[in-house]
N, C-alpha and C positions, 0 to 999 in steps of 0.2 A: 713223613717218618720222622725228620730233622724236629719238625714242629713239635711232635708228640715228645719227642725226648727232650727238648728243652720245658714243657710243660710238665713232664713228670720229674725232673731233675731240679724244678724250682719250688715244686711242691712235694716233695719227698717225706719233710717232716709231716704233712699234715696228712699225707696218703699213710705214714706209717702208724702216725696216733689213730687215724679211722680205723686202722687192720685192728691195731692193738685193742680196740673198743668193741670190736665186731668179735675179736677173739674172746674177751672178758665176758661180753654178756652171753656169748654162745655158753661157755664152759664152765664161767666161774660163779659169776651171780649177776644179778637181773633182776628190773623190777618191771610187774605185769599191772595193768588197770583190771578193774575189776566192774564188769558193767552190767551183772546181774545180782540178785538176790538170793541166790541158793546158801549160800553160808552167812547168812544173816542169823542171829547178830551179832557174829564173832568178827564177820567181814560184812563192812557196809558197803551199798552200791557207790562209786565214786573213789573207793580205797587205792591208792598205790601202792601195791605190797611187794618186800622185798623176797626174793627168791634165791635162795642157796643151793647153788648147781652144783656144789661141792659136798652134799650133804649125804648123796648114796652112792655117786660115783665119778672118777673122772671119766671124759667124755670127749672123744674127737670133737674137735667144735666144728661146730655147725651140722652136726649128725647125731643119731641116736647109740653111736658105739661106742660101747663103756671098753674103755682102756684098763682101767682098775676098778674092782670095786671096795668100796669104803665102808658101806652101812647098808641096812636092809630096812625099808620104811617100817617103823613102828607103830603100833595101835594108839591113834590119837593122833599123828601127825598130820599136819596140813599140809599136801602134795600138789604138785602144778604139773599136770601132764598134758601130754599132744595123744587125742584120742580121736582114732578112725573111727569108730563107732558113732562119736558125738560128730565129727568132723571140725572139730575145733579143740581150743586150748580151754580146760577146765580145770577148777582149783576144789577141791573135796577133801574130807576127812577119811584118814587111815580106818577102817573098823574091823573087819574081818582079813585075819591074815591066813598064809597059805595053810589048809590042814584044818580051819576054825569052822565049826559047823554054827550058823547064824540064822536067826529068826526074828519076824518082829510080830508083836500081837497087840493091835489097837496102839501103836506108837511104843508100845514097849519095847528094848531092842532087850535078844537073849543071845547069848554069844556059849557056844560050849553048853546048852541046856541052864545056862544060870542068867535070870535076870538083871539087869542095869538096876539101878536104884535113881529113883528123882526127887527131888526137894524142888520146891517152889524159888523162882529168882525173880529179883527184885529189880531184873535189867530193863533200863529204860525203853519205853517203845519205841518204833520207828515210823517212818512214815505210811509205811505199807499197812500197817493196822487200822487204818482210817479207810481203807477199802475192804480190806480182811481182820477184823479183829483175831486178836492172837493172845496166846499167854505161853512164859516164858518158866523153863523148867534146867535144871542143871543136872546131866546125864553121867552116871557113877559108874564104871565096872573095873574094878580094879584100880590101874594108874590112868585110865581114860576118866576124865575131869573136864566137863567143859556145858556151855549154855547153848540149849537148843530153841526152837520157835515152833509152836505147834497151832494149827489155825483151830480158831472156836467154830469155824460154821463148816469148812469145807476140807476135813481129812482126806488125804489123797488114797485114790485105791491100793497104793501100796503100803500102806500103813498097817498091813497085813501080808507076810510074806514068808517062805521056808516054812521048815529050817531047809537050808542049802549049803551045801561044803565048799569050801572056797579050796578049788585046785591048787597044784604047786606050781609057783611062779605066778601066783594070781593075788589080786586084791580085792576085796571089797569095799567100795569109798559110798559115804554117803555126805549129802549135803546136810547141815546145821539147821536150815529151814526143811525142817521132814515135810511137810506138805505142800514144796515149792522149790523141787529140787531133781533135776535130770541127774542119776546116780547110777547106781548098781541096779537098785530096781528097777531100773529100765533100759540102760544098757550094757547089762551081763558083768562080769568080772573085767579087771584091768590089768593087762601084764606088767610087769615088773620095768621093763625096757621102755613103757609110755610115761613113767614117772620121771620126769627131768629134772626135780628140783622140792624142797621143801620151803614154804614159805613162814618169814620170822618173826615179821612186822609190820605195821604200815607205815610208810614213809611219808606219804603225804594225804589227805584227803580231800575231796571237792563234792560238795552238797547240790546234785541236779536239781532238787527242790529248792534252793536258794540261790540262782544264777551261778552255778559251781564257784560258792565261796566257801574257801577252805575250814574247814571243821576244825579249830584248833585245838581240841582236846583229842583229836586223833592222832596227832603227828607222833611218831614214836611207838604208839600202842604194839603191845608186845603182843602174838596171836598163840592162843594157848587152846 
């Protein structure tokens, strides 16, 4: 016991620093590695994204317990969530708010009976286009304004769904790579308390197709 006490005393500064880091990453801000392409082209495979964990709630560190609600997720927000349904951490975009009626017809989004508009996007192609050719469009609905990726050959079965009404306290989330995303079309609605923060920008990006070399043009890219 005396040896342990000496060790703790000798390393108290380092241990205090590590404790502060754990609390900071748990309740204030963190970074997440994105290993899949469900949010392409907005978020690329290999991006490390900055997550603001104070965007919506002040939480008890290391828990999902909200001590104080700061705001609610808005349509278009890119959120990070711990999903029991998926059994993993997800990064998706908020599409349907509580009370909204959402539908999709041939990958055209309808919210409360009004269709989103689409314009061709000149977004630079990605590596996945080699095996699954795709085209890019800008999706607009009110303040919602972002790029999506649509497969030319393999539209996903849930490119048609609904209409479905989002229950109170729940959100409908979709990936920007509409034909390659496990989202609310497969997993159902997501509860607000599963959402742990909002993704703001890319910190650094490593390209798995080029020996994980940094993508210089991705550093600090804002996510919208």
